[in-house]
C-alpha positions in Angstrom: 97.0 80.5 117.6 95.8 81.4 114.1 98.3 80.4 111.5 98.2 83.9 110.0 98.9 85.6 113.3 101.5 88.4 112.7 101.5 87.7 108.9 98.9 88.4 106.3 95.9 86.7 104.8 96.8 85.1 101.4 95.0 86.0 98.2 92.6 83.5 96.7 90.1 83.1 93.9 89.5 86.2 91.7 91.6 88.5 94.0 94.7 86.3 93.3 94.0 86.4 89.5 93.4 90.2 89.5 96.6 90.9 91.5 98.7 88.5 89.4 97.3 90.1 86.2 98.1 93.6 87.4 101.7 92.6 88.3 102.1 90.9 84.9 101.0 94.1 83.2 103.6 96.1 85.2 106.3 93.6 84.3 105.4 93.8 80.6 105.4 97.6 80.8 108.9 97.6 82.2 110.1 95.3 79.5 108.5 97.5 76.9 110.3 100.5 78.4 113.6 98.6 78.3 113.4 98.5 74.5 112.8 102.2 74.4 115.8 103.1 76.6 118.8 103.1 74.3 121.2 105.1 76.6 121.6 105.2 80.3 119.6 108.0 82.0 121.5 109.9 84.6 119.7 111.8 87.4 121.4 115.1 88.4 122.5 115.0 92.0 120.6 117.5 94.2 122.4 120.5 95.7 123.6 120.7 99.3 120.4 122.4 100.6 118.1 119.8 98.9 120.3 117.0 100.2 119.9 118.4 103.7 116.1 118.5 103.4 116.0 115.0 102.0 118.1 113.6 104.8 116.0 115.4 107.4 112.8 114.1 105.9 114.3 110.5 105.8 115.2 110.7 109.5 111.8 112.1 110.4 110.0 109.4 108.5 112.2 106.7 110.1 111.6 108.0 113.6 107.8 108.4 113.0 107.7 104.8 111.8 109.6 103.5 114.8 107.2 105.2 117.1 104.2 103.9 115.2 105.4 100.4 115.1 105.9 100.4 118.9 102.3 101.7 119.4 101.0 99.1 116.9 102.8 96.3 118.9 101.4 97.6 122.2 97.8 97.6 120.8 98.3 94.2 119.3 99.5 92.7 122.6 96.7 94.4 124.5 94.0 93.1 122.2 95.2 89.5 121.7 97.4 88.9 124.7 98.9 85.8 123.1 100.8 85.2 119.9 103.9 86.7 118.5 105.2 87.6 115.2 106.8 84.5 113.7 110.5 84.3 112.9 110.9 85.5 109.4 113.1 82.8 107.6 114.0 85.3 104.9 115.5 88.1 107.0 119.1 86.7 107.0 119.0 86.5 103.2 117.8 90.1 103.0 120.8 91.2 105.0 123.1 88.9 102.9 121.7 90.5 99.7 122.3 94.0 101.1 125.9 93.1 102.0 126.5 91.5 98.5 125.1 94.6 96.8 127.5 96.8 98.8 130.5 94.7 98.0 129.7 94.4 94.3 129.0 98.1 93.8 132.0 99.2 95.7 134.2 96.8 93.8 133.0 97.7 90.3 133.2 101.4 91.0 136.5 101.6 93.1 138.3 103.2 90.1 135.9 106.1 90.2 137.2 107.0 93.7 136.9 105.0 96.9 134.9 107.6 98.7 132.3 107.9 95.9 132.2 104.1 95.6 131.7 103.6 99.3 128.8 106.0 99.6 127.2 104.7 96.5 127.5 101.2 97.7 126.1 102.2 101.1 123.1 103.9 99.6 122.4 101.0 97.3 122.7 98.4 100.1 120.0 100.4 102.0 117.8 101.0 99.0 117.9 97.4 97.6 115.5 95.9 100.3 113.3 99.0 99.9 112.8 98.3 96.1 111.4 94.9 97.1 109.5 96.2 100.2 107.6 99.1 98.6 105.5 97.0 96.2 105.4 94.1 98.6 103.9 96.3 101.4 101.3 97.8 99.0 100.2 94.2 98.3 99.9 92.9 101.8 99.0 96.1 103.8 95.3 95.6 103.7 95.6 91.9 104.6 97.8 92.1 107.7 96.6 89.8 110.4 95.1 90.0 113.0 93.1 93.2 112.6 93.3 95.6 115.5 90.0 97.2 116.8 88.4 99.6 116.9 89.6 100.7 113.4 91.9 98.2 111.7 92.2 100.3 108.5 93.3 103.4 110.4 95.9 101.5 112.4 97.2 99.9 109.3 97.5 103.3 107.7 99.4 104.7 110.8 101.8 101.7 110.5 102.3 101.7 106.7 102.1 105.3 105.7 105.4 106.3 107.5 106.9 103.0 106.3 106.2 104.0 102.7 107.9 107.3 103.3 110.9 105.5 104.8 111.1 103.3 101.7 110.7 106.1 99.2 113.2 108.4 101.0 115.7 105.6 101.4 115.5 104.9 97.7 116.0 108.6 97.0 119.3 108.6 98.8 120.8 106.9 95.8 120.3 110.1 93.8 123.1 111.7 95.8 125.6 109.7 93.9 127.0 110.9 90.6 127.4 107.2 89.7 123.7 106.6 89.7 122.0 106.0 86.4 119.0 104.0 85.0 119.8 101.6 82.2 117.8 99.0 80.3 119.3 96.3 82.6 117.7 98.1 85.5 114.3 97.8 83.8 115.0 94.1 83.0 115.7 93.3 86.6 112.7 95.3 87.9 110.5 93.6 85.4 111.8 90.2 86.6 110.9 91.1 90.1 107.4 92.0 89.2 107.1 88.8 87.1 108.0 86.7 90.1 105.5 88.7 92.2 102.9 87.9 89.6 103.5 84.1 89.7 103.6 84.4 93.5 100.2 86.1 93.4 98.7 83.4 91.2 99.8 80.9 93.9 98.1 83.1 96.6 101.0 85.3 97.6 101.4 83.6 101.0 104.0 84.0 103.7 107.3 82.1 103.2 106.3 79.2 105.4 106.6 76.6 102.6 109.6 76.0 100.2 107.6 77.4 97.2 106.8 80.7 98.8 110.2 80.9 100.3 111.7 80.6 96.8 109.3 83.3 95.4 110.4 85.6 98.2 114.1 84.8 97.8 114.2 85.1 94.0 112.3 88.4 94.0 114.7 89.9 96.6 117.6 88.7 94.5 116.2 90.6 91.5 115.9 93.7 93.7 119.6 93.2 94.4 120.2 93.0 90.7 118.2 96.2 90.2 120.4 98.3 92.5 123.6 96.9 91.1 122.5 97.9 87.5 122.0 101.4 88.8 125.7 101.8 89.5 127.3 99.9 86.5 130.3 101.8 85.2 129.9 103.6 81.9 131.5 101.8 79.0 134.1 103.8 77.2 133.4 104.5 73.5 135.6 102.5 71.1 137.3 105.7 70.0 138.6 106.2 73.6 140.0 102.8 74.0 143.7 102.5 73.6 145.5 99.7 71.8 
């Protein structure tokens, strides 16, 4: 069995340098923005009708992706007969990070109301992995292995396009919370994630089958956790409002 079966072909040579450079530029841009952002930026929660449309679109994207992934798996097995997707050693840590983000956000916002804290923490726990997965999938989508005939590009698009919609719509669910806001700390964490991506790219951006690539994956997902937590940090009271 090919060692990349069910994974992706790593970057190498000039492609690794170009990818790493692009990711470094993105990280630097986010750091630059963090110096511009002086105050937290709140996003107005959508109205009930818009929320309904967003949830319906999220469910539709999720169902479409689930159908497509099953079709993709059937075509993969029919074409190659042997081989299976390897166990992903990072999955349990992804779930752990999601749980941690839920607990942290619920705890720090419990005084804002337990219902608001619960739903904010739930949306964040769902969105945290998506913040990692969206750029990650853009990086690996054209290198997934093995290619499926007769049109690997078309089949990859059918797999990844609804997945991107799932990721974007899941992230958008955080906008429902009145506790959601973007701060400079959000940009710092996001910049850190892209910086780790960049270093990972310079080392070929390979699957987490060695300790080094495992650490790259783990650290970048940890920074995605940090990103969602910063989106729900409680507002600091002005000094004039503090009581002695």
